[in-house]
C-alpha positions in Angstrom: 246.2 40.1 16.6 247.7 37.2 18.5 245.4 35.2 20.6 246.7 33.9 23.9 245.3 30.3 23.9 246.5 27.5 26.0 246.4 24.4 23.7 245.1 21.3 25.4 246.5 18.1 24.2 244.4 16.5 21.4 244.9 13.2 19.6 245.1 12.9 15.8 241.4 12.0 15.5 240.3 15.2 17.3 242.6 17.4 15.1 241.3 15.7 11.9 237.7 16.2 13.0 238.4 19.8 13.7 240.1 20.3 10.4 237.1 18.9 8.5 234.3 20.5 10.6 235.8 23.8 11.5 238.9 24.7 9.4 239.1 28.2 10.7 239.2 27.0 14.3 241.7 24.3 13.3 244.0 27.0 11.9 243.7 29.0 15.1 244.4 26.0 17.3 247.3 24.9 15.0 248.9 28.3 15.2 248.4 28.4 19.0 250.0 25.0 19.4 253.0 26.1 17.3 253.3 29.4 19.2 253.1 27.5 22.5 255.9 25.1 21.4 258.1 28.0 20.1 257.6 29.8 23.4 259.1 26.7 25.3 262.5 26.7 23.5 265.6 28.8 23.9 265.7 32.1 22.2 268.5 31.0 19.8 266.6 27.8 18.8 263.3 29.7 18.6 264.6 32.0 15.9 265.7 29.0 13.8 262.4 27.3 14.3 260.4 30.4 13.5 262.3 30.7 10.2 261.5 27.0 9.5 257.9 27.5 10.3 257.7 30.5 8.0 259.0 28.3 5.2 256.6 25.5 6.0 253.7 28.1 6.0 254.7 29.4 2.6 254.8 25.9 1.2 251.3 25.2 2.6 250.0 28.5 1.1 251.4 27.7 -2.4 250.3 24.0 -2.5 247.2 23.0 -4.4 245.9 20.8 -1.6 247.0 19.4 1.8 248.5 16.3 0.3 250.7 18.3 -2.1 251.8 20.4 0.9 252.6 17.3 2.9 254.7 15.9 0.0 256.5 19.3 -0.4 257.2 19.6 3.3 258.5 16.0 3.4 260.8 16.8 0.5 262.1 19.8 2.6 262.8 17.4 5.4 264.7 14.9 3.2 266.7 17.8 1.6 267.8 18.9 5.1 268.6 15.3 6.1 270.8 14.8 3.0 272.4 18.2 3.6 273.3 17.1 7.1 274.7 13.9 5.8 276.9 15.8 3.3 278.2 18.1 6.1 279.0 15.1 8.2 281.0 13.6 5.3 282.8 16.9 4.8 283.7 17.0 8.5 284.8 13.3 9.0 285.5 12.3 5.4 287.1 8.9 5.0 287.1 8.3 8.8 283.3 8.2 8.7 283.2 5.8 5.8 285.8 3.5 7.5 283.7 3.5 10.7 280.7 2.1 8.9 282.1 -0.2 6.3 281.5 -3.9 6.9 284.6 -5.9 7.7 286.2 -7.7 4.8 285.4 -11.4 5.0 288.2 -13.7 6.1 289.5 -15.8 3.1 290.6 -18.7 5.1 289.9 -20.2 8.5 291.0 -23.1 10.6 288.6 -26.0 10.3 288.0 -27.9 13.5 287.6 -31.6 13.4 284.5 -33.1 15.1 284.2 -36.7 16.0 281.3 -38.4 14.1 278.6 -39.8 16.3 276.5 -42.9 15.5 273.1 -42.1 13.9 270.0 -43.0 15.9 
């Protein structure tokens, strides 16, 4: 049964306190906050985000503790980031690498003479 809660903004300390003192209520509020956010995005984007949230929830369920879940979810994020980078390279190939390569240093330059001044 889905509860229709309007989630009021809370800061990190409030969420942390709720997680410690009332884990069941924390979970209800966490789910409500996620559902509220998902309800605010386009239908096409919502489906993608619901699928991602499903994966995140499975990782949380399988993890031994919250820190292990955090690490595993972080690894998911980095995998997605590197996948995006690989796709970018596939699309733009050598053009992308040329765009971001530092310029080759100049091997010679004209030296300008300066008049010497008397020392104080």
